[in-house]
All heavy atoms as TSV, in Angstrom:
chain	resi	resn	atom	element	x	y	z
A	1	MET	N	N	7.771	19.878	-32.943
A	1	MET	CA	C	7.261	18.530	-32.840
A	1	MET	C	C	7.630	17.943	-31.480
A	1	MET	O	O	8.742	18.113	-31.005
A	1	MET	CB	C	7.846	17.693	-33.964
A	1	MET	CG	C	7.281	16.333	-34.049
A	1	MET	SD	S	7.986	15.522	-35.482
A	1	MET	CE	C	6.691	14.475	-35.863
A	2	ARG	N	N	6.691	17.271	-30.846
A	2	ARG	CA	C	6.916	16.678	-29.525
A	2	ARG	C	C	7.686	15.382	-29.633
A	2	ARG	O	O	7.467	14.579	-30.527
A	2	ARG	CB	C	5.577	16.376	-28.865
A	2	ARG	CG	C	5.159	17.445	-27.918
A	2	ARG	CD	C	3.800	17.191	-27.386
A	2	ARG	NE	N	3.834	16.200	-26.312
A	2	ARG	CZ	C	2.776	15.747	-25.713
A	2	ARG	NH1	N	1.596	16.133	-26.101
A	2	ARG	NH2	N	2.865	14.873	-24.748
A	3	GLU	N	N	8.569	15.216	-28.694
A	3	GLU	CA	C	9.327	13.976	-28.618
A	3	GLU	C	C	8.461	12.898	-28.003
A	3	GLU	O	O	7.758	13.125	-27.030
A	3	GLU	CB	C	10.551	14.195	-27.713
A	3	GLU	CG	C	11.835	13.782	-28.339
A	3	GLU	CD	C	12.989	14.059	-27.414
A	3	GLU	OE1	O	13.237	13.214	-26.546
A	3	GLU	OE2	O	13.595	15.117	-27.563
A	4	GLN	N	N	8.513	11.733	-28.569
A	4	GLN	CA	C	7.715	10.644	-28.041
A	4	GLN	C	C	8.518	9.886	-26.978
A	4	GLN	O	O	9.674	9.546	-27.199
A	4	GLN	CB	C	7.333	9.698	-29.165
A	4	GLN	CG	C	6.173	8.837	-28.826
A	4	GLN	CD	C	5.717	8.051	-30.037
A	4	GLN	OE1	O	6.522	7.682	-30.870
A	4	GLN	NE2	N	4.429	7.811	-30.110
A	5	THR	N	N	7.919	9.688	-25.828
A	5	THR	CA	C	8.590	8.970	-24.751
A	5	THR	C	C	7.821	7.701	-24.442
A	5	THR	O	O	6.612	7.629	-24.631
A	5	THR	CB	C	8.682	9.823	-23.470
A	5	THR	OG1	O	7.363	10.158	-23.066
A	5	THR	CG2	C	9.487	11.089	-23.701
A	6	THR	N	N	8.542	6.721	-23.986
A	6	THR	CA	C	7.879	5.488	-23.567
A	6	THR	C	C	7.755	5.496	-22.056
A	6	THR	O	O	8.674	5.900	-21.348
A	6	THR	CB	C	8.676	4.249	-24.013
A	6	THR	OG1	O	9.982	4.331	-23.464
A	6	THR	CG2	C	8.754	4.170	-25.523
A	7	ARG	N	N	6.635	5.085	-21.599
A	7	ARG	CA	C	6.394	5.039	-20.159
A	7	ARG	C	C	6.595	3.628	-19.656
A	7	ARG	O	O	6.195	2.668	-20.297
A	7	ARG	CB	C	4.982	5.489	-19.828
A	7	ARG	CG	C	4.764	6.937	-20.066
A	7	ARG	CD	C	3.406	7.299	-19.601
A	7	ARG	NE	N	3.287	8.744	-19.617
A	7	ARG	CZ	C	2.363	9.404	-18.984
A	7	ARG	NH1	N	1.447	8.752	-18.311
A	7	ARG	NH2	N	2.314	10.698	-19.033
A	8	THR	N	N	7.198	3.549	-18.495
A	8	THR	CA	C	7.336	2.245	-17.869
A	8	THR	C	C	6.197	2.077	-16.873
A	8	THR	O	O	5.849	3.019	-16.163
A	8	THR	CB	C	8.681	2.113	-17.129
A	8	THR	OG1	O	8.787	3.158	-16.172
A	8	THR	CG2	C	9.829	2.192	-18.104
A	9	PRO	N	N	5.597	0.911	-16.823
A	9	PRO	CA	C	4.499	0.713	-15.872
A	9	PRO	C	C	5.003	0.807	-14.436
A	9	PRO	O	O	6.067	0.297	-14.113
A	9	PRO	CB	C	3.983	-0.686	-16.181
A	9	PRO	CG	C	5.016	-1.338	-17.001
A	9	PRO	CD	C	5.883	-0.268	-17.590
A	10	ARG	N	N	4.261	1.503	-13.602
A	10	ARG	CA	C	4.625	1.645	-12.197
A	10	ARG	C	C	3.627	0.895	-11.338
A	10	ARG	O	O	2.485	0.716	-11.716
A	10	ARG	CB	C	4.588	3.121	-11.779
A	10	ARG	CG	C	5.614	3.962	-12.442
A	10	ARG	CD	C	5.658	5.354	-11.882
A	10	ARG	NE	N	4.339	5.864	-11.528
A	10	ARG	CZ	C	4.129	7.031	-10.978
A	10	ARG	NH1	N	5.131	7.824	-10.712
A	10	ARG	NH2	N	2.923	7.435	-10.676
A	11	GLU	N	N	4.094	0.508	-10.178
A	11	GLU	CA	C	3.180	-0.097	-9.212
A	11	GLU	C	C	2.296	1.009	-8.660
A	11	GLU	O	O	2.748	2.141	-8.483
A	11	GLU	CB	C	3.971	-0.711	-8.063
A	11	GLU	CG	C	4.783	-1.911	-8.441
A	11	GLU	CD	C	5.525	-2.467	-7.240
A	11	GLU	OE1	O	5.898	-1.689	-6.353
A	11	GLU	OE2	O	5.721	-3.675	-7.212
A	12	PRO	N	N	1.051	0.697	-8.365
A	12	PRO	CA	C	0.192	1.725	-7.748
A	12	PRO	C	C	0.752	2.105	-6.378
A	12	PRO	O	O	1.261	1.259	-5.649
A	12	PRO	CB	C	-1.171	1.057	-7.629
A	12	PRO	CG	C	-0.971	-0.370	-7.960
A	12	PRO	CD	C	0.359	-0.548	-8.585
A	13	GLU	N	N	0.684	3.380	-6.069
A	13	GLU	CA	C	1.211	3.866	-4.790
A	13	GLU	C	C	0.360	3.397	-3.617
A	13	GLU	O	O	0.863	3.182	-2.536
A	13	GLU	CB	C	1.304	5.393	-4.793
A	13	GLU	CG	C	2.377	5.923	-5.709
A	13	GLU	CD	C	3.774	5.506	-5.273
A	13	GLU	OE1	O	4.068	5.558	-4.066
A	13	GLU	OE2	O	4.551	5.122	-6.149
A	14	LEU	N	N	-0.946	3.273	-3.826
A	14	LEU	CA	C	-1.848	2.856	-2.757
A	14	LEU	C	C	-2.389	1.470	-3.055
A	14	LEU	O	O	-2.804	1.182	-4.176
A	14	LEU	CB	C	-3.010	3.839	-2.616
A	14	LEU	CG	C	-2.611	5.271	-2.254
A	14	LEU	CD1	C	-3.843	6.156	-2.242
A	14	LEU	CD2	C	-1.905	5.328	-0.924
A	15	ILE	N	N	-2.390	0.622	-2.036
A	15	ILE	CA	C	-2.886	-0.737	-2.212
A	15	ILE	C	C	-3.979	-1.021	-1.182
A	15	ILE	O	O	-4.121	-0.312	-0.186
A	15	ILE	CB	C	-1.750	-1.780	-2.089
A	15	ILE	CG1	C	-1.098	-1.711	-0.707
A	15	ILE	CG2	C	-0.722	-1.587	-3.190
A	15	ILE	CD1	C	-0.088	-2.809	-0.457
A	16	SER	N	N	-4.729	-2.069	-1.407
A	16	SER	CA	C	-5.829	-2.434	-0.509
A	16	SER	C	C	-5.304	-3.227	0.686
A	16	SER	O	O	-4.161	-3.686	0.702
A	16	SER	CB	C	-6.862	-3.278	-1.267
A	16	SER	OG	O	-6.307	-4.537	-1.565
A	17	ILE	N	N	-6.175	-3.419	1.646
A	17	ILE	CA	C	-5.836	-4.217	2.828
A	17	ILE	C	C	-5.532	-5.661	2.416
A	17	ILE	O	O	-4.618	-6.283	2.962
A	17	ILE	CB	C	-6.972	-4.160	3.862
A	17	ILE	CG1	C	-6.912	-2.842	4.619
A	17	ILE	CG2	C	-6.911	-5.321	4.823
A	17	ILE	CD1	C	-7.914	-2.708	5.717
A	18	VAL	N	N	-6.264	-6.174	1.456
A	18	VAL	CA	C	-6.055	-7.559	1.008
A	18	VAL	C	C	-4.641	-7.708	0.426
A	18	VAL	O	O	-3.923	-8.659	0.750
A	18	VAL	CB	C	-7.129	-7.967	-0.026
A	18	VAL	CG1	C	-6.828	-9.318	-0.628
A	18	VAL	CG2	C	-8.507	-7.961	0.617
A	19	GLU	N	N	-4.239	-6.760	-0.422
A	19	GLU	CA	C	-2.899	-6.820	-1.004
A	19	GLU	C	C	-1.823	-6.689	0.075
A	19	GLU	O	O	-0.816	-7.388	0.041
A	19	GLU	CB	C	-2.721	-5.720	-2.041
A	19	GLU	CG	C	-3.549	-5.917	-3.286
A	19	GLU	CD	C	-3.472	-4.711	-4.188
A	19	GLU	OE1	O	-4.140	-3.708	-3.875
A	19	GLU	OE2	O	-2.749	-4.786	-5.194
A	20	ALA	N	N	-2.046	-5.788	1.029
A	20	ALA	CA	C	-1.083	-5.597	2.116
A	20	ALA	C	C	-0.966	-6.857	2.968
A	20	ALA	O	O	0.129	-7.253	3.355
A	20	ALA	CB	C	-1.497	-4.410	2.979
A	21	ALA	N	N	-2.096	-7.498	3.242
A	21	ALA	CA	C	-2.086	-8.720	4.038
A	21	ALA	C	C	-1.295	-9.824	3.333
A	21	ALA	O	O	-0.539	-10.555	3.971
A	21	ALA	CB	C	-3.515	-9.182	4.318
A	22	ARG	N	N	-1.451	-9.913	2.016
A	22	ARG	CA	C	-0.685	-10.901	1.254
A	22	ARG	C	C	0.808	-10.614	1.325
A	22	ARG	O	O	1.614	-11.527	1.468
A	22	ARG	CB	C	-1.134	-10.904	-0.202
A	22	ARG	CG	C	-2.402	-11.635	-0.429
A	22	ARG	CD	C	-2.675	-11.807	-1.914
A	22	ARG	NE	N	-4.085	-12.074	-2.112
A	22	ARG	CZ	C	-4.861	-11.444	-2.978
A	22	ARG	NH1	N	-4.354	-10.514	-3.759
A	22	ARG	NH2	N	-6.130	-11.749	-3.076
A	23	MET	N	N	1.174	-9.342	1.204
A	23	MET	CA	C	2.592	-8.973	1.246
A	23	MET	C	C	3.218	-9.293	2.602
A	23	MET	O	O	4.367	-9.712	2.679
A	23	MET	CB	C	2.771	-7.474	0.947
A	23	MET	CG	C	2.550	-7.119	-0.506
A	23	MET	SD	S	2.671	-5.347	-0.803
A	23	MET	CE	C	4.407	-5.076	-0.537
A	24	LEU	N	N	2.443	-9.085	3.671
A	24	LEU	CA	C	2.958	-9.301	5.022
A	24	LEU	C	C	2.721	-10.722	5.525
A	24	LEU	O	O	3.215	-11.083	6.594
A	24	LEU	CB	C	2.308	-8.309	5.992
A	24	LEU	CG	C	2.585	-6.835	5.737
A	24	LEU	CD1	C	1.782	-5.979	6.711
A	24	LEU	CD2	C	4.069	-6.535	5.856
A	25	ASN	N	N	1.924	-11.479	4.791
A	25	ASN	CA	C	1.563	-12.838	5.196
A	25	ASN	C	C	0.852	-12.845	6.554
A	25	ASN	O	O	1.176	-13.621	7.449
A	25	ASN	CB	C	2.786	-13.756	5.203
A	25	ASN	CG	C	2.407	-15.215	5.168
A	25	ASN	OD1	O	1.352	-15.569	4.643
A	25	ASN	ND2	N	3.238	-16.050	5.741
A	26	VAL	N	N	-0.106	-11.927	6.691
A	26	VAL	CA	C	-0.931	-11.828	7.899
A	26	VAL	C	C	-2.388	-11.723	7.454
A	26	VAL	O	O	-2.682	-11.614	6.270
A	26	VAL	CB	C	-0.540	-10.604	8.770
A	26	VAL	CG1	C	0.876	-10.733	9.287
A	26	VAL	CG2	C	-0.724	-9.312	8.012
A	27	SER	N	N	-3.299	-11.710	8.420
A	27	SER	CA	C	-4.722	-11.591	8.084
A	27	SER	C	C	-5.083	-10.139	7.772
A	27	SER	O	O	-4.373	-9.207	8.145
A	27	SER	CB	C	-5.589	-12.085	9.243
A	27	SER	OG	O	-5.534	-11.168	10.314
A	28	THR	N	N	-6.228	-9.979	7.124
A	28	THR	CA	C	-6.704	-8.631	6.822
A	28	THR	C	C	-7.088	-7.887	8.100
A	28	THR	O	O	-6.960	-6.669	8.165
A	28	THR	CB	C	-7.904	-8.673	5.853
A	28	THR	OG1	O	-8.912	-9.514	6.404
A	28	THR	CG2	C	-7.483	-9.176	4.489
A	29	ARG	N	N	-7.535	-8.623	9.117
A	29	ARG	CA	C	-7.861	-7.982	10.409
A	29	ARG	C	C	-6.626	-7.362	11.033
A	29	ARG	O	O	-6.696	-6.280	11.626
A	29	ARG	CB	C	-8.463	-9.008	11.374
A	29	ARG	CG	C	-9.914	-9.305	11.079
A	29	ARG	CD	C	-10.477	-10.208	12.105
A	29	ARG	NE	N	-10.689	-9.448	13.342
A	29	ARG	CZ	C	-11.359	-9.893	14.373
A	29	ARG	NH1	N	-11.869	-11.112	14.337
A	29	ARG	NH2	N	-11.516	-9.168	15.439
A	30	THR	N	N	-5.482	-8.043	10.902
A	30	THR	CA	C	-4.235	-7.511	11.452
A	30	THR	C	C	-3.851	-6.212	10.746
A	30	THR	O	O	-3.492	-5.229	11.385
A	30	THR	CB	C	-3.103	-8.547	11.314
A	30	THR	OG1	O	-3.471	-9.715	12.040
A	30	THR	CG2	C	-1.785	-8.007	11.827
A	31	VAL	N	N	-3.976	-6.205	9.424
A	31	VAL	CA	C	-3.646	-4.986	8.666
A	31	VAL	C	C	-4.608	-3.867	9.031
A	31	VAL	O	O	-4.204	-2.721	9.217
A	31	VAL	CB	C	-3.657	-5.262	7.147
A	31	VAL	CG1	C	-3.409	-3.983	6.368
A	31	VAL	CG2	C	-2.620	-6.315	6.788
A	32	ASN	N	N	-5.892	-4.197	9.166
A	32	ASN	CA	C	-6.883	-3.190	9.557
A	32	ASN	C	C	-6.527	-2.588	10.920
A	32	ASN	O	O	-6.589	-1.372	11.107
A	32	ASN	CB	C	-8.278	-3.816	9.596
A	32	ASN	CG	C	-9.366	-2.790	9.778
A	32	ASN	OD1	O	-9.380	-1.783	9.093
A	32	ASN	ND2	N	-10.265	-3.052	10.700
A	33	ARG	N	N	-6.124	-3.437	11.855
A	33	ARG	CA	C	-5.735	-2.978	13.186
A	33	ARG	C	C	-4.502	-2.062	13.116
A	33	ARG	O	O	-4.435	-1.036	13.796
A	33	ARG	CB	C	-5.460	-4.185	14.079
A	33	ARG	CG	C	-5.623	-3.914	15.535
A	33	ARG	CD	C	-5.590	-5.193	16.359
A	33	ARG	NE	N	-6.191	-6.304	15.616
A	33	ARG	CZ	C	-5.662	-7.514	15.519
A	33	ARG	NH1	N	-4.553	-7.816	16.136
A	33	ARG	NH2	N	-6.249	-8.464	14.835
A	34	LEU	N	N	-3.526	-2.427	12.286
A	34	LEU	CA	C	-2.326	-1.607	12.126
A	34	LEU	C	C	-2.679	-0.232	11.556
A	34	LEU	O	O	-2.093	0.777	11.948
A	34	LEU	CB	C	-1.313	-2.311	11.223
A	34	LEU	CG	C	-0.657	-3.564	11.783
A	34	LEU	CD1	C	0.127	-4.291	10.689
A	34	LEU	CD2	C	0.233	-3.231	12.958
A	35	CYS	N	N	-3.644	-0.198	10.652
A	35	CYS	CA	C	-4.090	1.078	10.085
A	35	CYS	C	C	-4.792	1.923	11.150
A	35	CYS	O	O	-4.524	3.122	11.274
A	35	CYS	CB	C	-5.031	0.833	8.910
A	35	CYS	SG	S	-4.251	0.101	7.477
A	36	LEU	N	N	-5.689	1.291	11.911
A	36	LEU	CA	C	-6.419	2.008	12.959
A	36	LEU	C	C	-5.479	2.554	14.029
A	36	LEU	O	O	-5.691	3.639	14.565
A	36	LEU	CB	C	-7.464	1.099	13.604
A	36	LEU	CG	C	-8.698	0.786	12.767
A	36	LEU	CD1	C	-9.521	-0.314	13.425
A	36	LEU	CD2	C	-9.530	2.034	12.568
A	37	ASP	N	N	-4.431	1.794	14.361
A	37	ASP	CA	C	-3.463	2.209	15.384
A	37	ASP	C	C	-2.462	3.235	14.857
A	37	ASP	O	O	-1.655	3.758	15.628
A	37	ASP	CB	C	-2.693	1.001	15.916
A	37	ASP	CG	C	-3.577	0.045	16.693
A	37	ASP	OD1	O	-4.692	0.451	17.090
A	37	ASP	OD2	O	-3.157	-1.113	16.903
A	38	GLY	N	N	-2.476	3.484	13.543
A	38	GLY	CA	C	-1.546	4.444	12.962
A	38	GLY	C	C	-0.146	3.880	12.743
A	38	GLY	O	O	0.796	4.629	12.521
A	39	LYS	N	N	-0.013	2.585	12.786
A	39	LYS	CA	C	1.300	1.964	12.604
A	39	LYS	C	C	1.651	1.788	11.136
A	39	LYS	O	O	2.799	1.557	10.796
A	39	LYS	CB	C	1.354	0.623	13.333
A	39	LYS	CG	C	1.267	0.794	14.834
A	39	LYS	CD	C	1.335	-0.510	15.556
A	39	LYS	CE	C	1.239	-0.255	17.066
A	39	LYS	NZ	N	1.225	-1.505	17.817
A	40	LEU	N	N	0.652	1.883	10.264
A	40	LEU	CA	C	0.870	1.864	8.825
A	40	LEU	C	C	0.384	3.183	8.246
A	40	LEU	O	O	-0.663	3.698	8.654
A	40	LEU	CB	C	0.083	0.728	8.158
A	40	LEU	CG	C	0.636	-0.666	8.247
A	40	LEU	CD1	C	-0.300	-1.641	7.557
A	40	LEU	CD2	C	2.014	-0.750	7.644
A	41	LYS	N	N	1.133	3.695	7.294
A	41	LYS	CA	C	0.737	4.932	6.634
A	41	LYS	C	C	-0.387	4.588	5.663
A	41	LYS	O	O	-0.178	3.918	4.646
A	41	LYS	CB	C	1.919	5.533	5.887
A	41	LYS	CG	C	1.649	6.882	5.310
A	41	LYS	CD	C	2.902	7.454	4.711
A	41	LYS	CE	C	2.625	8.841	4.160
A	41	LYS	NZ	N	3.822	9.401	3.545
A	42	ALA	N	N	-1.606	4.997	6.018
A	42	ALA	CA	C	-2.779	4.638	5.232
A	42	ALA	C	C	-3.787	5.771	5.263
A	42	ALA	O	O	-3.770	6.621	6.158
A	42	ALA	CB	C	-3.406	3.368	5.789
A	43	VAL	N	N	-4.667	5.770	4.276
A	43	VAL	CA	C	-5.760	6.743	4.220
A	43	VAL	C	C	-7.065	5.981	4.088
A	43	VAL	O	O	-7.108	4.883	3.541
A	43	VAL	CB	C	-5.616	7.726	3.040
A	43	VAL	CG1	C	-4.430	8.635	3.232
A	43	VAL	CG2	C	-5.529	7.009	1.718
A	44	ARG	N	N	-8.090	6.573	4.615
A	44	ARG	CA	C	-9.416	5.962	4.537
A	44	ARG	C	C	-10.161	6.625	3.384
A	44	ARG	O	O	-10.306	7.843	3.354
A	44	ARG	CB	C	-10.151	6.191	5.853
A	44	ARG	CG	C	-11.411	5.434	5.923
A	44	ARG	CD	C	-11.451	4.685	7.217
A	44	ARG	NE	N	-12.734	4.008	7.283
A	44	ARG	CZ	C	-12.850	2.780	7.695
A	44	ARG	NH1	N	-11.800	2.149	8.129
A	44	ARG	NH2	N	-14.004	2.202	7.717
A	45	ILE	N	N	-10.611	5.842	2.445
A	45	ILE	CA	C	-11.390	6.336	1.309
A	45	ILE	C	C	-12.744	5.657	1.388
A	45	ILE	O	O	-12.856	4.458	1.147
A	45	ILE	CB	C	-10.686	6.032	-0.034
A	45	ILE	CG1	C	-9.303	6.688	-0.058
A	45	ILE	CG2	C	-11.545	6.501	-1.199
A	45	ILE	CD1	C	-8.472	6.339	-1.253
A	46	GLY	N	N	-13.735	6.423	1.782
A	46	GLY	CA	C	-15.054	5.836	2.026
A	46	GLY	C	C	-14.954	4.911	3.218
A	46	GLY	O	O	-14.539	5.312	4.300
A	47	CYS	N	N	-15.292	3.651	3.023
A	47	CYS	CA	C	-15.200	2.694	4.124
A	47	CYS	C	C	-14.027	1.729	3.930
A	47	CYS	O	O	-13.958	0.696	4.583
A	47	CYS	CB	C	-16.510	1.925	4.271
A	47	CYS	SG	S	-16.920	0.975	2.806
A	48	GLN	N	N	-13.105	2.088	3.042
A	48	GLN	CA	C	-11.963	1.219	2.774
A	48	GLN	C	C	-10.648	1.919	3.093
A	48	GLN	O	O	-10.528	3.129	2.931
A	48	GLN	CB	C	-11.940	0.802	1.298
A	48	GLN	CG	C	-13.152	0.037	0.879
A	48	GLN	CD	C	-13.114	-0.282	-0.592
A	48	GLN	OE1	O	-12.334	0.268	-1.343
A	48	GLN	NE2	N	-13.979	-1.186	-1.014
A	49	TRP	N	N	-9.668	1.146	3.538
A	49	TRP	CA	C	-8.327	1.649	3.756
A	49	TRP	C	C	-7.505	1.473	2.487
A	49	TRP	O	O	-7.631	0.466	1.791
A	49	TRP	CB	C	-7.626	0.887	4.879
A	49	TRP	CG	C	-8.091	1.239	6.249
A	49	TRP	CD1	C	-8.921	0.499	7.028
A	49	TRP	CD2	C	-7.752	2.392	7.006
A	49	TRP	NE1	N	-9.113	1.131	8.232
A	49	TRP	CE2	C	-8.403	2.295	8.241
A	49	TRP	CE3	C	-6.961	3.507	6.763
A	49	TRP	CZ2	C	-8.295	3.272	9.224
A	49	TRP	CZ3	C	-6.840	4.473	7.740
A	49	TRP	CH2	C	-7.509	4.352	8.954
A	50	ARG	N	N	-6.646	2.437	2.211
A	50	ARG	CA	C	-5.643	2.323	1.159
A	50	ARG	C	C	-4.300	2.598	1.808
A	50	ARG	O	O	-4.122	3.590	2.509
A	50	ARG	CB	C	-5.889	3.314	0.020
A	50	ARG	CG	C	-7.127	2.989	-0.784
A	50	ARG	CD	C	-6.952	1.669	-1.499
A	50	ARG	NE	N	-8.091	1.336	-2.318
A	50	ARG	CZ	C	-8.860	0.290	-2.132
A	50	ARG	NH1	N	-8.620	-0.526	-1.125
A	50	ARG	NH2	N	-9.868	0.031	-2.925
A	51	ILE	N	N	-3.362	1.713	1.576
A	51	ILE	CA	C	-2.078	1.740	2.258
A	51	ILE	C	C	-0.984	2.120	1.269
A	51	ILE	O	O	-0.956	1.613	0.146
A	51	ILE	CB	C	-1.786	0.363	2.894
A	51	ILE	CG1	C	-2.895	0.040	3.890
A	51	ILE	CG2	C	-0.429	0.324	3.558
A	51	ILE	CD1	C	-3.258	-1.389	3.962
A	52	ASN	N	N	-0.086	2.981	1.703
A	52	ASN	CA	C	1.037	3.389	0.876
A	52	ASN	C	C	1.984	2.203	0.716
A	52	ASN	O	O	2.499	1.669	1.696
A	52	ASN	CB	C	1.746	4.578	1.529
A	52	ASN	CG	C	2.880	5.083	0.698
A	52	ASN	OD1	O	3.924	4.447	0.587
A	52	ASN	ND2	N	2.676	6.248	0.115
A	53	ARG	N	N	2.213	1.787	-0.528
A	53	ARG	CA	C	3.026	0.596	-0.808
A	53	ARG	C	C	4.456	0.761	-0.289
A	53	ARG	O	O	4.998	-0.141	0.335
A	53	ARG	CB	C	3.059	0.320	-2.303
A	53	ARG	CG	C	3.872	-0.912	-2.665
A	53	ARG	CD	C	3.963	-1.105	-4.155
A	53	ARG	NE	N	2.697	-1.346	-4.785
A	53	ARG	CZ	C	2.124	-2.547	-4.893
A	53	ARG	NH1	N	2.718	-3.601	-4.410
A	53	ARG	NH2	N	0.962	-2.685	-5.478
A	54	ARG	N	N	5.078	1.904	-0.528
A	54	ARG	CA	C	6.463	2.110	-0.105
A	54	ARG	C	C	6.583	2.095	1.422
A	54	ARG	O	O	7.482	1.473	1.977
A	54	ARG	CB	C	7.000	3.430	-0.663
A	54	ARG	CG	C	8.453	3.666	-0.283
A	54	ARG	CD	C	9.035	4.854	-0.993
A	54	ARG	NE	N	9.188	4.523	-2.404
A	54	ARG	CZ	C	8.878	5.340	-3.398
A	54	ARG	NH1	N	8.398	6.524	-3.167
A	54	ARG	NH2	N	9.065	4.975	-4.647
A	55	ALA	N	N	5.643	2.740	2.114
A	55	ALA	CA	C	5.667	2.757	3.579
A	55	ALA	C	C	5.463	1.353	4.141
A	55	ALA	O	O	6.082	0.983	5.140
A	55	ALA	CB	C	4.596	3.707	4.108
A	56	LEU	N	N	4.615	0.574	3.494
A	56	LEU	CA	C	4.384	-0.799	3.936
A	56	LEU	C	C	5.665	-1.620	3.795
A	56	LEU	O	O	6.048	-2.347	4.696
A	56	LEU	CB	C	3.250	-1.440	3.128
A	56	LEU	CG	C	2.989	-2.909	3.420
A	56	LEU	CD1	C	2.420	-3.074	4.820
A	56	LEU	CD2	C	2.059	-3.493	2.392
A	57	ARG	N	N	6.338	-1.489	2.651
A	57	ARG	CA	C	7.571	-2.237	2.420
A	57	ARG	C	C	8.651	-1.825	3.427
A	57	ARG	O	O	9.378	-2.663	3.932
A	57	ARG	CB	C	8.063	-2.040	1.001
A	57	ARG	CG	C	7.131	-2.694	-0.029
A	57	ARG	CD	C	7.607	-2.486	-1.456
A	57	ARG	NE	N	8.884	-3.091	-1.703
A	57	ARG	CZ	C	9.066	-4.375	-2.026
A	57	ARG	NH1	N	8.034	-5.162	-2.129
A	57	ARG	NH2	N	10.277	-4.851	-2.240
A	58	GLU	N	N	8.714	-0.533	3.759
A	58	GLU	CA	C	9.699	-0.067	4.747
A	58	GLU	C	C	9.354	-0.593	6.127
A	58	GLU	O	O	10.240	-1.038	6.870
A	58	GLU	CB	C	9.754	1.458	4.746
A	58	GLU	CG	C	10.440	2.038	3.535
A	58	GLU	CD	C	10.369	3.544	3.474
A	58	GLU	OE1	O	9.856	4.172	4.429
A	58	GLU	OE2	O	10.804	4.098	2.453
A	59	ALA	N	N	8.076	-0.559	6.503
A	59	ALA	CA	C	7.659	-1.041	7.826
A	59	ALA	C	C	7.920	-2.538	7.971
A	59	ALA	O	O	8.229	-3.016	9.056
A	59	ALA	CB	C	6.168	-0.739	8.046
A	60	ALA	N	N	7.828	-3.270	6.865
A	60	ALA	CA	C	8.037	-4.717	6.901
A	60	ALA	C	C	9.512	-5.077	6.753
A	60	ALA	O	O	9.869	-6.237	6.836
A	60	ALA	CB	C	7.233	-5.380	5.789
A	61	GLY	N	N	10.356	-4.074	6.515
A	61	GLY	CA	C	11.784	-4.323	6.353
A	61	GLY	C	C	12.134	-4.906	5.003
A	61	GLY	O	O	13.161	-5.564	4.848
A	62	LEU	N	N	11.295	-4.662	4.010
A	62	LEU	CA	C	11.543	-5.175	2.666
A	62	LEU	C	C	12.340	-4.208	1.796
A	62	LEU	O	O	12.725	-4.553	0.694
A	62	LEU	CB	C	10.209	-5.518	1.977
A	62	LEU	CG	C	9.356	-6.570	2.690
A	62	LEU	CD1	C	8.007	-6.698	2.024
A	62	LEU	CD2	C	10.084	-7.898	2.712
A	63	GLU	N	N	12.566	-3.000	2.281
A	63	GLU	CA	C	13.362	-2.012	1.522
A	63	GLU	C	C	14.461	-1.466	2.387
A	63	GLU	O	O	14.417	-1.381	3.547
A	63	GLU	CB	C	12.472	-0.864	1.041
A	63	GLU	CG	C	11.767	-1.227	-0.208
A	63	GLU	CD	C	11.110	-0.021	-0.849
A	63	GLU	OE1	O	11.264	1.121	-0.389
A	63	GLU	OE2	O	10.421	-0.234	-1.822
């Protein structure tokens, strides 16, 4: 018989530019520029950027 485990909700690893801009208190254009310059760890999915939440927090000095 399998043991039943409870899962704790986790934050998504990848966030949108809008969420990142809110966290940093900057505009979405600034976050987009940081992604294009390679200053934020991000991936492009289609025509949208997704930013690694942990890398963003480290870059902002929040961790």
